[in-house]
Each structure stands twice: as C-alpha cells, then as structure tokens.
C-alpha positions in Angstrom: 73.7 72.5 118.6 71.3 75.3 117.6 72.0 78.7 119.0 69.1 81.1 118.5 70.6 84.2 120.2 72.7 86.4 118.0 76.3 86.4 119.2 77.2 89.8 120.7 80.2 91.6 119.4 82.7 92.2 122.2 83.6 95.9 123.0 81.3 97.5 120.5 77.6 97.3 119.8 77.8 96.9 116.1 80.2 95.3 113.6 80.3 98.5 111.7 82.2 100.2 114.5 84.9 97.5 114.2 85.1 98.1 110.5 85.6 101.9 111.1 88.2 101.2 113.7 90.2 98.9 111.5 90.0 101.3 108.5 91.1 104.2 110.7 94.0 102.1 112.2 95.2 101.1 108.7 95.0 104.7 107.5 97.1 105.9 110.4 99.7 103.1 109.7 99.8 104.1 106.0 100.3 107.8 107.0 103.1 106.9 109.5 104.9 104.7 106.9 104.6 107.6 104.4 106.2 110.0 106.9 108.8 107.4 107.7 109.8 106.9 104.0 109.8 110.7 103.4 112.1 111.3 106.3 114.7 108.7 105.2 114.5 109.3 101.5 
C-alpha cells in the first residue's frame, strides 16, 4: 500500500512542537527531582 499523503501529527502542527514539549517536560522532572533530593538530604 502506497500512502502519498503525509501523516498528520496529532495535537500539534509540527513535530518540533512535540520535541519542545518533551524537552520541557523532562526539564521540569529533573528540576523536581533535584528539589526532592535537596529536601531529603
């Protein structure tokens, strides 16, 4: 099966928005784990 139409990305128009979202989410997680370890050290 040949599919000529480009598959649309759900929720966002471009894949770069997904990359920014994932990087931001991981940065927030890193920051929260940093605060968590500082609090209990």
